[in-house]
N, C-alpha and C positions, 0 to 999 in steps of 0.2 A: 211753787209749782203744783198745779192740781195733778189729779190720778188721770183725767181725760186728758191734757196735754202729754201725759208721759207717753200713753199708749198711740196716739195722734203721731208723736216723734218717732216711736218705735214703728209703726206701721209705714211711714214715709221713709225711714232708713231700709227697713227691711224690701220694701218695693223697689227703691233706688238700688239697692246691694244684688237683687233678684235681676234687675234689668240688666244691670252692669255684667253680671254672670252672664246672662242670655245671650248679651251682644258678643262676649269675648268667645262662646261656643258656636256662633251662627244661627243661633234662633233669634231671628231679627223681627219675627213678629211678635213672639213673646215678649221681647226686650221693648217694644213700642209700647206695647198694652200696660207693662208694669211702669215703664217711664211715664205714660200719660196717666195711670191712677195716680201715681205720687205728685205728680204735677196739680192735679185735679183736689186731690186732699189737701195738701198745702195753700192751694189758694182760697179752699174752702176755710180751713182755720184761719188764715190770716184773714180774711173777712169778716168772721164773726168775732175777731179781737177790736177791730174798728169801729167804733161807735161816736157818733157826734152828739 
């Protein structure tokens, strides 16, 4: 596991956790932004791994 993958996993986990906390505290706009950012980072990381 390289360093970039660790940082991507850390960023995705942190954004997902922040989105969950924001949702629990009623900050729905912030939680939506955090969830969307985690989703985009996750899909970009996955698309970079797939090579034919």
